[in-house]
C-alpha positions as CSV (number, residue, x, y, z in Angstrom):
1,X,-26.8,-41.6,-43.2
2,X,-28.1,-45.0,-44.2
3,X,-30.9,-43.4,-46.2
4,X,-28.4,-41.1,-48.0
5,X,-26.2,-44.1,-48.8
6,X,-29.1,-46.1,-50.2
7,X,-30.5,-43.2,-52.3
8,X,-27.0,-42.3,-53.7
9,X,-26.3,-46.0,-54.5
10,X,-29.6,-46.3,-56.4
11,X,-28.9,-43.1,-58.4
12,X,-25.4,-44.3,-59.2
13,X,-26.7,-47.8,-60.2
14,X,-29.4,-46.3,-62.5
15,X,-26.9,-43.8,-64.0
16,X,-24.4,-46.5,-64.7
17,X,-27.0,-48.8,-66.2
18,X,-28.3,-46.0,-68.5
19,X,-24.7,-45.1,-69.5
20,X,-23.9,-48.6,-70.4
21,X,-27.1,-49.1,-72.3
22,X,-27.2,-45.9,-74.2
23,X,-23.6,-44.7,-74.7
24,X,-21.2,-45.8,-77.5
25,X,-17.5,-46.1,-76.8
26,X,-16.8,-42.5,-77.6
27,X,-19.5,-41.2,-75.2
28,X,-18.4,-43.6,-72.6
29,X,-14.8,-42.3,-72.9
30,X,-16.1,-38.8,-72.3
31,X,-18.0,-39.9,-69.2
32,X,-15.0,-41.7,-67.8
33,X,-13.0,-38.5,-68.4
34,X,-15.5,-36.4,-66.4
35,X,-15.5,-38.9,-63.5
36,X,-11.7,-38.9,-63.5
37,X,-11.7,-35.1,-63.5
38,X,-13.6,-35.2,-60.2
39,X,-11.2,-37.8,-59.0
40,X,-8.2,-35.6,-60.0
41,X,-9.7,-32.7,-58.0
42,X,-10.0,-35.0,-54.9
43,X,-6.5,-36.3,-55.4
44,X,-5.1,-32.8,-55.4
45,X,-7.0,-32.1,-52.2
46,X,-5.5,-35.2,-50.6
47,X,-2.1,-33.7,-51.4
48,X,-2.9,-30.5,-49.6
49,X,-3.7,-28.3,-52.7
50,X,-5.9,-25.3,-52.1
51,X,-9.3,-24.7,-53.8
52,X,-8.0,-23.2,-57.0
53,X,-5.0,-25.5,-57.6
54,X,-7.3,-28.5,-56.9
55,X,-9.8,-27.3,-59.5
56,X,-7.0,-26.8,-62.0
57,X,-5.8,-30.4,-61.2
58,X,-9.4,-31.7,-61.9
59,X,-9.5,-30.0,-65.3
60,X,-6.1,-31.3,-66.1
61,X,-7.1,-34.8,-65.2
62,X,-10.2,-34.6,-67.3
63,X,-8.1,-33.2,-70.3
64,X,-5.4,-35.9,-70.0
65,X,-7.9,-38.8,-69.9
66,X,-10.0,-37.3,-72.7
67,X,-6.9,-36.7,-74.9
68,X,-5.5,-40.2,-74.1
69,X,-8.8,-41.9,-74.9
70,X,-9.0,-40.1,-78.3
71,X,-5.4,-41.3,-79.0
72,X,-5.9,-44.8,-77.8
73,X,-9.3,-45.8,-79.0
74,X,-11.2,-45.9,-82.3
75,X,-15.0,-46.1,-82.7
76,X,-15.3,-49.5,-81.0
77,X,-11.8,-50.8,-80.1
78,X,-8.2,-50.0,-79.2
79,X,-6.2,-48.5,-82.1
80,X,-3.6,-51.0,-83.3
81,X,-0.8,-48.4,-83.1
82,X,-1.7,-47.7,-79.4
83,X,-1.5,-51.2,-78.1
84,X,2.2,-51.2,-77.3
85,X,2.3,-48.0,-75.4
86,X,-1.0,-48.7,-73.6
87,X,0.4,-52.1,-72.5
88,X,3.5,-50.4,-71.2
89,X,1.5,-47.8,-69.3
90,X,-0.5,-50.6,-67.6
91,X,2.7,-52.5,-66.9
92,X,4.1,-49.5,-65.1
93,X,0.9,-49.1,-63.1
94,X,0.9,-52.8,-62.1
95,X,4.5,-52.6,-60.9
96,X,3.6,-49.4,-59.0
97,X,0.8,-51.2,-57.1
98,X,2.7,-54.4,-56.5
99,X,6.0,-53.0,-55.3
100,X,6.1,-49.2,-54.9
101,X,2.9,-48.8,-52.9
102,X,3.6,-51.5,-50.3
103,X,7.1,-50.0,-49.8
104,X,5.5,-46.5,-49.5
105,X,3.0,-47.7,-47.0
106,X,5.6,-49.4,-44.9
107,X,7.4,-46.1,-44.4
108,X,4.1,-44.1,-44.0
109,X,6.0,-41.1,-45.5
110,X,4.0,-38.2,-46.9
111,X,5.2,-37.3,-50.4
112,X,6.1,-33.9,-51.6
113,X,3.6,-32.0,-53.6
114,X,5.4,-32.8,-56.8
115,X,5.6,-36.5,-56.1
116,X,2.0,-36.6,-55.1
117,X,1.0,-34.9,-58.4
118,X,3.1,-37.2,-60.5
119,X,1.7,-40.2,-58.7
120,X,-1.8,-39.0,-59.5
121,X,-1.1,-39.8,-63.2
122,X,-0.2,-43.4,-62.4
123,X,-3.1,-43.8,-60.0
124,X,-5.8,-42.3,-62.3
125,X,-4.9,-42.5,-66.0
126,X,-4.3,-46.3,-66.4
127,X,-7.5,-47.4,-64.7
128,X,-9.5,-44.8,-66.7
129,X,-8.1,-46.3,-70.0
130,X,-8.7,-49.8,-68.7
131,X,-12.3,-48.9,-68.0
132,X,-12.7,-47.8,-71.6
133,X,-11.0,-51.0,-72.8
134,X,-13.5,-53.1,-70.8
135,X,-16.4,-51.3,-72.4
136,X,-14.9,-52.0,-75.8
137,X,-14.9,-55.7,-75.0
138,X,-18.5,-55.5,-73.8
139,X,-20.9,-54.5,-71.1
140,X,-21.0,-58.0,-69.5
141,X,-17.2,-58.4,-69.1
142,X,-17.0,-54.9,-67.7
143,X,-19.5,-55.6,-65.0
144,X,-18.3,-59.1,-64.2
145,X,-14.7,-58.0,-63.8
146,X,-15.5,-54.8,-61.9
147,X,-17.6,-56.9,-59.6
148,X,-14.4,-58.8,-58.5
149,X,-13.6,-55.7,-56.4
150,X,-17.1,-55.4,-55.0
151,X,-17.1,-59.1,-54.0
152,X,-13.7,-58.6,-52.3
153,X,-14.9,-55.6,-50.4
154,X,-18.1,-57.2,-49.2
155,X,-16.5,-60.5,-48.2
156,X,-13.6,-58.7,-46.4
157,X,-16.1,-56.6,-44.4
158,X,-18.4,-59.4,-43.3
159,X,-15.6,-61.9,-42.7
160,X,-13.7,-59.3,-40.7
161,X,-16.7,-58.5,-38.7
162,X,-17.4,-62.1,-37.9
163,X,-13.9,-63.5,-37.4
164,X,-11.5,-60.6,-37.5
165,X,-8.8,-60.7,-34.8
166,X,-5.4,-59.8,-36.3
167,X,-5.1,-56.3,-37.7
168,X,-3.9,-56.1,-41.3
169,X,-2.6,-52.5,-41.1
170,X,-3.5,-51.0,-37.8
171,X,-1.7,-47.7,-38.3
172,X,-3.5,-47.1,-41.7
173,X,-6.9,-48.7,-41.4
174,X,-7.6,-50.3,-37.9
175,X,-10.8,-52.0,-39.1
176,X,-9.1,-54.2,-41.7
177,X,-8.0,-57.7,-40.6
178,X,-6.1,-60.6,-42.0
179,X,-9.1,-62.8,-41.5
180,X,-11.1,-60.3,-43.7
181,X,-8.4,-60.5,-46.4
182,X,-8.6,-64.3,-46.4
183,X,-12.3,-64.1,-46.6
184,X,-12.0,-61.7,-49.6
185,X,-9.5,-64.1,-51.3
186,X,-11.8,-67.1,-50.9
187,X,-14.9,-65.2,-52.1
188,X,-13.1,-63.9,-55.2
189,X,-11.9,-67.4,-56.1
190,X,-15.4,-68.7,-55.9
191,X,-16.8,-65.8,-57.9
192,X,-14.0,-65.8,-60.4
193,X,-14.5,-69.5,-61.3
194,X,-18.3,-69.0,-61.4
195,X,-18.0,-66.2,-64.0
196,X,-15.2,-68.0,-66.0
197,X,-17.7,-69.6,-68.5
198,X,-19.5,-66.2,-69.0
199,X,-16.2,-64.5,-69.8
200,X,-15.3,-67.2,-72.2
201,X,-18.7,-66.9,-73.9
202,X,-18.0,-63.1,-74.2
203,X,-15.0,-63.9,-76.4
204,X,-12.2,-63.4,-73.8
205,X,-9.2,-65.7,-74.0
206,X,-8.7,-67.2,-70.5
207,X,-5.6,-68.8,-69.1
208,X,-5.3,-72.2,-67.5
209,X,-7.2,-72.9,-64.3
210,X,-4.1,-72.6,-62.2
211,X,-3.1,-69.3,-63.8
212,X,-6.6,-68.0,-63.5
213,X,-6.6,-68.8,-59.7
214,X,-3.3,-66.8,-59.4
215,X,-4.8,-63.9,-61.3
216,X,-7.8,-63.8,-59.0
217,X,-5.5,-63.9,-56.0
218,X,-3.4,-61.1,-57.4
219,X,-6.6,-59.0,-58.1
220,X,-7.7,-59.5,-54.5
221,X,-4.3,-58.4,-53.1
222,X,-4.0,-55.3,-55.2
223,X,-7.6,-54.4,-54.4
224,X,-6.8,-54.4,-50.7
225,X,-3.6,-52.5,-51.4
226,X,-5.5,-49.8,-53.3
227,X,-8.0,-49.4,-50.5
228,X,-5.2,-49.2,-47.9
229,X,-3.2,-46.7,-50.0
230,X,-6.1,-44.2,-50.2
231,X,-6.8,-44.7,-46.5
232,X,-3.2,-43.8,-45.7
233,X,-3.4,-40.7,-47.8
234,X,-6.6,-39.6,-46.2
235,X,-5.2,-40.2,-42.7
236,X,-2.1,-38.1,-43.6
237,X,-4.3,-35.3,-45.0
238,X,-6.5,-35.4,-41.9
239,X,-9.6,-36.2,-44.0
240,X,-12.3,-38.7,-43.4
241,X,-13.5,-38.8,-47.0
242,X,-11.9,-37.6,-50.2
243,X,-14.8,-35.2,-50.7
244,X,-18.6,-35.0,-50.2
245,X,-19.6,-35.4,-53.8
246,X,-21.6,-38.6,-53.2
247,X,-23.9,-38.1,-50.1
248,X,-23.4,-40.9,-47.7
249,X,-20.5,-42.4,-49.7
250,X,-17.8,-39.6,-49.6
251,X,-16.1,-38.9,-52.8
252,X,-15.2,-40.5,-56.1
253,X,-11.9,-41.8,-54.9
254,X,-13.7,-43.4,-51.9
255,X,-15.7,-45.5,-54.3
256,X,-13.0,-46.4,-56.8
257,X,-9.9,-46.7,-54.6
258,X,-9.7,-50.5,-55.1
259,X,-10.5,-50.2,-58.8
260,X,-7.6,-47.8,-59.4
261,X,-5.3,-50.7,-58.4
262,X,-7.1,-53.6,-60.1
263,X,-8.1,-52.1,-63.4
264,X,-4.5,-51.6,-64.7
265,X,-3.9,-55.3,-64.1
266,X,-7.1,-56.2,-66.0
267,X,-6.1,-53.8,-68.8
268,X,-2.7,-55.4,-69.0
269,X,-4.3,-58.8,-69.3
270,X,-6.7,-57.6,-72.0
271,X,-3.8,-56.2,-74.0
272,X,-1.7,-59.4,-73.8
273,X,-3.9,-62.5,-73.8
274,X,-6.7,-60.8,-75.7
275,X,-5.0,-58.3,-77.9
276,X,-6.5,-59.9,-81.0
277,X,-10.0,-59.2,-79.8
278,X,-9.4,-55.5,-79.0
279,X,-8.2,-53.9,-82.3
């Protein structure tokens, strides 16, 4: 299993590096649509869809992301006429992750097939478009801001292993602890302030130090919420992984569960404080 995980991680890293180096924004948009197509297939399976409906859902997810990207983005930036609606879409997603999902998890209720399908649009479309927005800003900001989630995950894991005592959500993910969450928050604060000059040099408008600390804390919180939400859905579906597309790592949703929650917040930020640099 470890060998599989390492090989898959290397292949994904090389593939991501090649895509970022060689693809323009249009090609990157198509790649994101393909990845989200697989994520849509997995999402449908989590909702109990059979093989054929799940495939149809995957094709539909690909088509929705591809069409939305063509509408929202020009050759190298967000189209001016799309900014308002894109900001609203990200705002809805942010509210969903901050308020709806915690209430949903507190009830541990399994949604109907229709609710699950509609939720998939909120879970998958805004982060896909935010990922394209980040690429429009630049490769370095994309990697630096995506790494916030990776830092949070790694810090939570090792802090939880070393100091974890109090369970964060025992009925959803028994391995996660409050101590791990605190470790993630501290690590993200350190990392976030370390990359702050690099983001500024990339042309991003940054808020005050106090507001930046709050943004980093919020990103950490929604990252954990995103991880827990997918864990809850997998537990309800009786699945260990969302699929076996990535040997040793599970499925696409298993790798991007935290990003689905954090990317809309980043996208919302990009379209408010940095709207002038994006179109």
